[in-house]
N, CA, C and O of each residue as an XYZ file, in Angstrom:
608
protein
N     -30.354     19.491     17.591
C     -31.119     18.473     17.011
C     -30.925     18.283     15.571
O     -31.010     19.238     14.799
N     -30.655     17.023     15.152
C     -30.382     16.751     13.770
C     -31.725     16.841     12.838
O     -32.812     16.383     13.189
N     -31.521     17.388     11.814
C     -32.655     17.322     10.786
C     -32.728     15.835     10.413
O     -31.743     15.098     10.388
N     -34.132     15.416     10.093
C     -34.383     14.120      9.863
C     -33.552     13.629      8.726
O     -32.962     12.565      8.913
N     -33.399     14.274      7.492
C     -32.826     13.870      6.304
C     -31.227     13.711      6.601
O     -30.550     12.881      5.994
N     -30.719     14.536      7.536
C     -29.439     14.398      7.989
C     -29.074     13.099      8.929
O     -28.029     12.455      8.834
N     -29.929     12.894      9.672
C     -29.842     11.628     10.418
C     -29.895     10.471      9.607
O     -29.108      9.545      9.800
N     -30.829     10.437      8.638
C     -30.852      9.270      7.759
C     -29.634      9.057      6.915
O     -29.146      7.951      6.685
N     -29.156     10.264      6.448
C     -27.989     10.273      5.592
C     -26.692      9.566      6.459
O     -25.909      8.723      6.022
N     -26.711     10.117      7.694
C     -25.511      9.704      8.565
C     -25.563      8.187      8.922
O     -24.563      7.484      9.066
N     -26.840      7.775      9.045
C     -26.910      6.385      9.373
C     -26.683      5.461      8.197
O     -26.504      4.259      8.391
N     -26.683      5.941      7.085
C     -26.452      5.180      5.885
C     -24.821      5.331      5.682
O     -24.154      4.301      5.581
N     -24.233      6.530      5.627
C     -22.999      6.654      5.165
C     -21.824      6.196      6.199
O     -20.787      5.672      5.792
N     -22.095      6.453      7.622
C     -21.141      6.022      8.576
C     -20.751      4.543      8.627
O     -19.589      4.138      8.621
N     -21.887      3.754      8.679
C     -21.570      2.277      8.504
C     -20.732      1.806      7.273
O     -19.835      0.965      7.338
N     -21.168      2.499      6.065
C     -20.551      2.199      4.829
C     -18.985      2.592      4.772
O     -18.153      1.938      4.142
N     -18.691      3.811      5.557
C     -17.348      4.160      5.631
C     -16.471      3.208      6.511
O     -15.294      2.974      6.235
N     -17.103      2.692      7.556
C     -16.490      1.785      8.325
C     -16.181      0.313      7.647
O     -15.100     -0.255      7.808
N     -17.168     -0.185      6.940
C     -16.936     -1.170      6.139
C     -15.813     -0.944      5.044
O     -15.123     -1.913      4.726
N     -15.603      0.253      4.471
C     -14.822      0.521      3.465
C     -13.343      0.495      4.050
O     -12.382      0.045      3.426
N     -13.292      0.960      5.151
C     -11.974      0.950      5.915
C     -11.549     -0.489      6.213
O     -10.388     -0.852      6.025
N     -12.432     -1.247      6.646
C     -12.083     -2.585      7.062
C     -11.744     -3.331      5.754
O     -10.859     -4.185      5.811
N     -12.323     -3.105      4.661
C     -12.067     -3.873      3.342
C     -10.763     -3.349      2.701
O     -10.137     -4.076      1.930
N     -10.344     -2.119      2.999
C      -9.201     -1.586      2.450
C      -8.293     -1.200      3.519
O      -8.249     -0.016      3.852
N      -7.480     -2.167      4.158
C      -6.649     -1.760      5.274
C      -5.452     -0.859      4.680
O      -5.152     -0.882      3.486
N      -4.851     -0.125      5.569
C      -3.752      0.726      5.172
C      -2.583     -0.115      4.746
O      -2.248     -1.171      5.282
N      -2.037      0.426      3.793
C      -0.897     -0.278      3.085
C       0.501     -0.093      3.621
O       1.437     -0.745      3.158
N       0.654      0.787      4.590
C       1.981      1.262      5.134
C       2.841     -0.063      5.578
O       4.054     -0.197      5.414
N       1.898     -1.064      6.208
C       2.709     -2.213      6.716
C       3.315     -3.056      5.696
O       4.099     -3.960      5.987
N       2.922     -2.739      4.351
C       3.522     -3.574      3.186
C       4.496     -2.663      2.448
O       4.648     -2.798      1.234
N       5.172     -1.724      3.153
C       6.138     -0.902      2.305
C       7.479     -1.524      2.200
O       8.276     -1.092      1.367
N       7.793     -2.534      3.008
C       9.160     -3.203      2.964
C       8.808     -4.660      3.182
O       7.969     -5.037      4.000
N       9.539     -5.478      2.359
C       9.350     -6.970      2.524
C      10.804     -7.442      2.583
O      11.661     -6.985      1.827
N      11.045     -8.365      3.500
C      12.335     -9.097      3.721
C      12.095    -10.415      3.180
O      11.142    -11.082      3.581
N      12.971    -10.880      2.210
C      12.961    -12.165      1.616
C      13.975    -13.043      1.998
O      15.094    -12.708      1.610
N      13.903    -14.083      2.654
C      15.072    -15.079      2.973
C      15.900    -15.545      1.871
O      15.406    -15.838      0.782
N      17.195    -15.628      2.131
C      17.991    -16.221      1.062
C      17.438    -17.487      0.649
O      16.747    -18.133      1.437
N      17.703    -17.935     -0.622
C      17.234    -19.254     -1.051
C      18.245    -19.833     -2.000
O      19.166    -19.127     -2.409
N      18.100    -21.231     -2.411
C      19.043    -21.992     -3.081
C      18.194    -22.867     -4.066
O      17.056    -23.240     -3.779
N      18.759    -23.142     -5.132
C      18.073    -24.029     -6.138
C      19.107    -24.949     -6.688
O      20.261    -24.523     -6.701
N      18.869    -26.157     -7.148
C      19.747    -26.994     -7.721
C      19.802    -26.757     -9.283
O      18.804    -26.489     -9.951
N      21.046    -26.882     -9.776
C      21.155    -26.926    -11.206
C      22.051    -28.125    -11.710
O      22.657    -28.691    -10.800
N      22.229    -28.561    -12.822
C      23.111    -29.608    -13.173
C      24.497    -29.531    -12.523
O      25.287    -28.633    -12.813
N      24.733    -30.366    -11.756
C      26.113    -30.663    -10.997
C      26.266    -29.243    -10.169
O      27.402    -28.777    -10.085
N      25.429    -28.706     -9.702
C      25.676    -27.527     -8.808
C      24.428    -26.914     -8.123
O      23.379    -27.545     -7.997
N      24.600    -25.697     -7.706
C      23.474    -24.860     -7.117
C      23.692    -23.434     -7.267
O      24.832    -22.987     -7.401
N      22.604    -22.652     -7.253
C      22.495    -21.314     -7.457
C      21.967    -20.744     -6.005
O      20.915    -21.177     -5.534
N      22.690    -19.825     -5.373
C      22.278    -19.165     -4.115
C      21.755    -17.718     -4.437
O      22.453    -16.985     -5.137
N      20.596    -17.304     -3.967
C      20.085    -16.050     -4.393
C      19.941    -15.305     -2.960
O      19.320    -15.787     -2.012
N      20.594    -14.082     -2.947
C      20.456    -13.160     -1.628
C      19.977    -11.807     -2.154
O      20.329    -11.374     -3.252
N      19.196    -11.190     -1.358
C      18.802     -9.848     -1.485
C      18.465     -9.042     -0.344
O      17.872     -9.608      0.575
N      18.745     -7.791     -0.239
C      18.269     -6.953      0.964
C      16.890     -6.803      0.761
O      16.333     -7.266     -0.235
N      16.233     -6.109      1.748
C      14.682     -5.853      1.812
C      14.364     -5.270      0.707
O      15.126     -4.453      0.189
N      13.142     -5.612      0.154
C      12.381     -4.923     -0.948
C      11.671     -3.644     -0.468
O      11.017     -3.640      0.575
N      11.806     -2.609     -1.214
C      11.136     -1.482     -0.932
C      10.185     -1.106     -2.012
O      10.489     -1.142     -3.204
N       8.885     -0.702     -1.500
C       7.812     -0.442     -2.503
C       7.804      0.849     -2.909
O       7.805      1.761     -2.082
N       7.795      1.085     -4.316
C       7.720      2.491     -4.817
C       6.505      2.378     -5.714
O       6.580      1.607     -6.670
N       5.370      3.080     -5.502
C       4.149      2.904     -6.350
C       3.716      1.460     -6.380
O       3.677      0.887     -5.291
N       3.401      0.817     -7.416
C       3.102     -0.584     -7.465
C       4.241     -1.499     -7.527
O       3.987     -2.672     -7.801
N       5.520     -1.137     -7.306
C       6.603     -1.977     -7.578
C       7.523     -2.147     -6.465
O       7.958     -1.171     -5.855
N       7.847     -3.379     -6.167
C       8.931     -3.611     -5.103
C      10.165     -3.677     -5.743
O      10.232     -4.246     -6.833
N      11.253     -3.130     -5.179
C      12.591     -2.810     -5.847
C      13.561     -3.462     -4.772
O      13.295     -3.365     -3.574
N      14.730     -4.151     -5.239
C      15.826     -4.460     -4.454
C      16.879     -4.972     -5.340
O      16.657     -5.357     -6.488
N      18.153     -4.964     -4.714
C      19.267     -5.536     -5.558
C      19.297     -6.961     -5.271
O      18.620     -7.488     -4.388
N      20.157     -7.608     -6.095
C      20.392     -9.193     -5.791
C      21.634     -9.622     -6.052
O      22.311     -8.927     -6.809
N      22.132    -10.683     -5.567
C      23.293    -11.374     -5.907
C      23.060    -12.892     -6.161
O      22.476    -13.573     -5.318
N      23.489    -13.379     -7.249
C      23.340    -14.927     -7.454
C      24.675    -15.378     -7.598
O      25.456    -14.855     -8.392
N      25.016    -16.491     -6.735
C      26.229    -17.214     -6.725
C      26.003    -18.693     -7.225
O      25.229    -19.454     -6.644
N      26.670    -19.021     -8.247
C      26.615    -20.273     -8.817
C      27.725    -21.090     -8.440
O      28.874    -20.740     -8.709
N      27.444    -22.248     -7.781
C      28.557    -23.105     -7.245
C      28.464    -24.458     -8.101
O      27.398    -25.050     -8.269
N      29.522    -24.825     -8.553
C      30.976    -24.504     -8.525
C      31.262    -23.724     -9.848
O      32.439    -23.582    -10.176
N      30.311    -23.230    -10.596
C      30.584    -22.256    -11.737
C      30.589    -20.826    -11.468
O      29.777    -20.055    -11.979
N      31.604    -20.442    -10.581
C      31.669    -19.076    -10.139
C      31.725    -17.874    -11.268
O      31.440    -16.698    -11.039
N      32.135    -18.391    -12.480
C      32.065    -17.497    -13.606
C      30.671    -16.988    -13.990
O      30.513    -15.909    -14.561
N      29.714    -17.768    -13.670
C      28.265    -17.411    -13.901
C      27.571    -16.574    -12.785
O      26.385    -16.251    -12.860
N      28.352    -16.259    -11.790
C      27.788    -15.258    -10.681
C      27.309    -14.016    -11.354
O      27.804    -13.619    -12.409
N      26.313    -13.392    -10.717
C      25.922    -12.183    -11.351
C      25.135    -11.295    -10.198
O      24.767    -11.818     -9.146
N      24.948    -10.108    -10.456
C      24.389     -9.140     -9.537
C      23.489     -8.158    -10.286
O      23.714     -7.930    -11.475
N      22.498     -7.577     -9.652
C      21.735     -6.732    -10.459
C      20.538     -6.150     -9.655
O      20.664     -6.046     -8.434
N      19.489     -5.798    -10.207
C      18.326     -5.181     -9.601
C      17.029     -6.063     -9.895
O      16.864     -6.618    -10.981
N      16.116     -6.147     -8.828
C      14.828     -6.844     -9.108
C      13.605     -5.839     -9.027
O      13.526     -4.964     -8.165
N      12.743     -6.038     -9.928
C      11.553     -5.115     -9.955
C      10.250     -6.078     -9.841
O      10.013     -6.788    -10.818
N       9.486     -6.143     -8.842
C       8.355     -6.986     -8.695
C       7.109     -6.048     -8.877
O       7.118     -4.955     -8.311
N       6.107     -6.405     -9.595
C       4.949     -5.604     -9.595
C       3.858     -6.187     -8.675
O       3.559     -7.375     -8.796
N       3.261     -5.419     -7.777
C       2.246     -5.941     -6.905
C       1.326     -4.740     -6.625
O       1.664     -3.812     -5.891
N       0.245     -4.809     -7.201
C      -0.808     -3.784     -7.012
C      -1.308     -3.649     -5.612
O      -1.104     -4.553     -4.802
N      -1.995     -2.488     -5.268
C      -2.729     -2.279     -4.050
C      -3.645     -3.439     -3.871
O      -3.610     -4.127     -2.851
N      -4.519     -3.674     -4.921
C      -5.596     -4.739     -4.780
C      -4.909     -6.050     -4.424
O      -5.424     -6.748     -3.551
N      -3.755     -6.456     -5.044
C      -3.025     -7.617     -4.556
C      -2.627     -7.605     -3.237
O      -2.757     -8.607     -2.534
N      -2.095     -6.444     -2.774
C      -1.779     -6.497     -1.269
C      -3.028     -6.768     -0.437
O      -2.961     -7.531      0.527
N      -4.093     -6.205     -0.759
C      -5.263     -6.373      0.263
C      -5.635     -7.770     -0.020
O      -6.161     -8.390      0.904
N      -5.439     -8.397     -1.201
C      -5.796     -9.932     -1.179
C      -4.771    -10.818     -0.227
O      -5.121    -11.789      0.443
N      -3.536    -10.321     -0.302
C      -2.603    -10.903      0.689
C      -3.046    -10.856      2.119
O      -2.985    -11.824      2.876
N      -3.536     -9.565      2.469
C      -3.752     -9.137      3.709
C      -5.152    -10.022      4.265
O      -5.392    -10.188      5.461
N      -5.945    -10.506      3.229
C      -7.067    -11.432      3.624
C      -6.611    -12.795      3.718
O      -7.401    -13.725      3.884
N      -5.272    -12.960      3.611
C      -4.838    -14.368      3.648
C      -4.845    -15.274      2.510
O      -4.580    -16.472      2.605
N      -5.200    -14.591      1.273
C      -5.314    -15.267      0.077
C      -4.082    -15.183     -0.820
O      -3.457    -14.122     -0.817
N      -3.622    -16.313     -1.679
C      -2.409    -16.203     -2.400
C      -2.689    -15.319     -3.674
O      -3.804    -15.165     -4.172
N      -1.552    -14.778     -4.116
C      -1.534    -13.947     -5.380
C      -0.425    -14.357     -6.247
O       0.612    -14.800     -5.754
N      -0.599    -14.226     -7.602
C       0.435    -14.362     -8.588
C       1.055    -13.057     -8.951
O       0.314    -12.076     -9.016
N       2.350    -12.927     -9.198
C       3.007    -11.692     -9.515
C       4.114    -11.902    -10.602
O       4.666    -12.974    -10.848
N       4.348    -10.683    -11.220
C       5.357    -10.697    -12.289
C       6.379     -9.741    -12.024
O       6.221     -8.959    -11.086
N       7.528     -9.695    -12.812
C       8.456     -8.680    -12.642
C       9.638     -8.980    -13.482
O       9.556     -9.764    -14.427
N      10.714     -8.387    -13.168
C      12.024     -8.608    -14.048
C      13.141     -8.375    -13.139
O      13.070     -7.679    -12.127
N      14.224     -9.023    -13.573
C      15.607     -8.762    -13.111
C      16.356     -8.150    -14.126
O      16.288     -8.462    -15.314
N      17.099     -7.240    -13.630
C      18.101     -6.493    -14.459
C      19.530     -6.760    -14.121
O      20.058     -6.191    -13.165
N      20.149     -7.579    -14.850
C      21.610     -7.755    -14.575
C      22.492     -6.563    -14.720
O      22.146     -5.690    -15.515
N      23.590     -6.432    -14.040
C      24.341     -5.142    -13.953
C      24.818     -4.724    -15.458
O      25.062     -3.551    -15.744
N      24.919     -5.712    -16.316
C      25.276     -5.498    -17.662
C      24.047     -4.993    -18.552
O      24.211     -4.631    -19.717
N      22.693     -4.998    -17.857
C      21.782     -4.573    -18.638
C      20.737     -5.714    -19.148
O      19.622     -5.422    -19.581
N      21.170     -6.895    -19.059
C      20.356     -8.118    -19.553
C      19.133     -8.199    -18.654
O      19.286     -8.171    -17.433
N      17.953     -8.297    -19.190
C      16.738     -8.573    -18.416
C      16.396     -9.999    -18.395
O      16.610    -10.765    -19.334
N      15.802    -10.349    -17.168
C      15.262    -11.695    -17.000
C      13.807    -11.654    -16.483
O      13.578    -11.139    -15.389
N      12.824    -12.176    -17.230
C      11.430    -12.122    -16.726
C      11.410    -13.108    -15.346
O      12.130    -14.079    -15.117
N      10.458    -12.589    -14.601
C      10.224    -13.287    -13.334
C       8.641    -13.491    -13.200
O       7.848    -12.597    -13.494
N       8.275    -14.689    -12.751
C       6.927    -14.827    -12.229
C       7.007    -15.508    -10.890
O       7.955    -16.192    -10.506
N       5.932    -15.252    -10.240
C       5.882    -16.000     -8.756
C       4.527    -16.036     -8.191
O       3.554    -15.527     -8.749
N       4.495    -16.641     -7.089
C       3.307    -16.854     -6.347
C       3.647    -16.560     -4.837
O       4.570    -17.186     -4.315
N       2.947    -15.648     -4.134
C       2.941    -15.393     -2.784
C       1.770    -15.968     -2.144
O       0.609    -15.769     -2.502
N       2.180    -16.752     -1.096
C       1.016    -17.391     -0.223
C       1.143    -17.223      1.300
O       1.920    -17.883      1.990
N       0.283    -16.251      1.774
C       0.460    -15.943      3.099
C       0.387    -17.198      4.097
O      -0.269    -18.205      3.832
N       1.089    -17.038      5.207
C       1.072    -18.221      6.142
C       0.433    -17.435      7.511
O      -0.227    -18.047      8.351
N       0.686    -16.212      7.585
C       0.160    -15.383      8.698
C       0.063    -13.885      8.318
O       0.248    -13.535      7.153
N      -0.219    -13.029      9.269
C      -0.510    -11.622      8.823
C       0.818    -11.070      8.692
O       0.844     -9.946      8.189
N       2.069    -11.640      9.060
C       3.435    -11.012      8.991
C       4.209    -11.474      7.745
O       5.184    -10.857      7.315
N       3.693    -12.650      7.163
C       4.456    -13.244      6.077
C       3.875    -14.292      5.311
O       2.660    -14.484      5.269
N       4.858    -15.085      4.606
C       4.324    -16.251      3.979
C       5.477    -16.915      3.204
O       6.666    -16.719      3.457
N       4.996    -17.738      2.215
C       5.989    -18.492      1.277
C       5.934    -17.762     -0.074
O       4.931    -17.159     -0.455
N       7.116    -17.857     -0.797
C       7.211    -17.413     -2.093
C       7.720    -18.637     -2.990
O       8.577    -19.412     -2.565
N       7.179    -18.755     -4.174
C       7.648    -19.590     -5.214
C       8.095    -18.667     -6.444
O       7.236    -18.032     -7.055
N       9.261    -18.607     -6.751
C       9.626    -17.650     -7.866
C      10.422    -18.402     -8.929
O      11.308    -19.210     -8.650
N      10.051    -18.085    -10.154
C      10.622    -18.573    -11.451
C      11.372    -17.422    -12.067
O      10.799    -16.370    -12.348
N      12.696    -17.631    -12.281
C      13.397    -16.767    -13.092
C      13.852    -17.429    -14.340
O      14.480    -18.487    -14.365
N      13.487    -16.722    -15.391
C      13.701    -17.257    -16.808
C      15.050    -16.620    -17.270
O      15.236    -15.448    -17.596
N      15.960    -17.653    -17.227
C      17.404    -17.335    -17.628
C      17.579    -17.323    -19.160
O      18.298    -16.496    -19.720
N      16.896    -18.266    -19.802
C      16.901    -18.139    -21.277
C      15.514    -18.770    -21.768
O      14.674    -19.104    -20.932
N      15.307    -18.914    -23.030
C      14.020    -19.459    -23.409
C      13.805    -20.972    -22.914
O      12.670    -21.391    -22.683
N      14.888    -21.730    -22.771
C      14.644    -22.954    -22.299
C      14.970    -23.329    -20.890
O      14.703    -24.437    -20.426
N      15.629    -22.249    -20.138
C      16.147    -22.417    -18.717
C      15.445    -21.545    -17.886
O      15.379    -20.346    -18.160
N      14.849    -22.079    -16.781
C      14.234    -21.319    -15.688
C      14.850    -21.893    -14.426
O      15.170    -23.079    -14.350
N      15.003    -21.050    -13.466
C      15.475    -21.389    -12.117
C      14.128    -21.218    -11.148
O      13.392    -20.236    -11.244
N      13.944    -22.104    -10.375
C      12.810    -21.861     -9.453
C      13.317    -21.898     -8.057
O      14.051    -22.810     -7.675
N      12.937    -20.915     -7.287
C      13.364    -20.668     -5.921
C      12.055    -20.692     -4.884
O      11.010    -20.084     -5.116
N      12.253    -21.345     -3.937
C      11.215    -21.426     -2.746
C      11.957    -20.885     -1.689
O      13.059    -21.269     -1.299
N      11.152    -19.797     -1.170
C      11.615    -19.164      0.039
C      10.516    -18.603      0.763
O       9.395    -19.072      0.567
N      10.690    -17.615      1.616
C       9.700    -17.072      2.659
C       9.914    -15.627      2.563
O      10.995    -15.160      2.203
N       8.833    -14.865      2.902
C       8.864    -13.362      3.030
C       8.310    -12.929      4.364
O       7.509    -13.676      4.925
N       8.670    -11.774      4.928
C       8.172    -11.159      6.106
C       8.018     -9.714      5.832
O       8.936     -9.131      5.255
N       6.802     -8.988      6.236
C       6.524     -7.670      6.105
C       7.455     -7.006      7.231
O       7.515     -7.412      8.392
N       8.154     -5.948      6.718
C       8.962     -5.084      7.631
C       8.510     -3.749      7.833
O       9.134     -2.966      8.548
N       7.275     -3.395      7.138
C       6.606     -2.078      7.489
C       7.414     -1.024      6.805
O       8.010     -1.274      5.757
N       7.449      0.194      7.399
C       8.194      1.309      6.826
C       9.715      1.298      7.038
O      10.408      2.208      6.582
């Protein structure tokens, strides 16, 4: 038989623990994100951006990238992307709400490019991305694409 004070404590703590688990879903499903290749227009040309799956390390998603500029192939570049997304932001996405994020691209020669974006979920498995890459103080490229969660 439970002591009365223990029964009262369990009746308060158990439902609260269940609510906390429901409000804080496990984040393992968000360990990898696949982003579809995308294109954007530039003056008399286009830029194609491709990258393998992003892998989450701490609060940062990381991947490599390749940007191909047509017809100006001499502007092609490759490097690494780092996108900051906190656990709270992932939980916001899991609830079906959009988030803003920031990050940076680091070209293979070490040049850094700031990145800003917005992720808008369309379902539990993924959604839409709008990403701004700041190439210079006056030039930014805007890519619209999609993402899918790939789990671990």
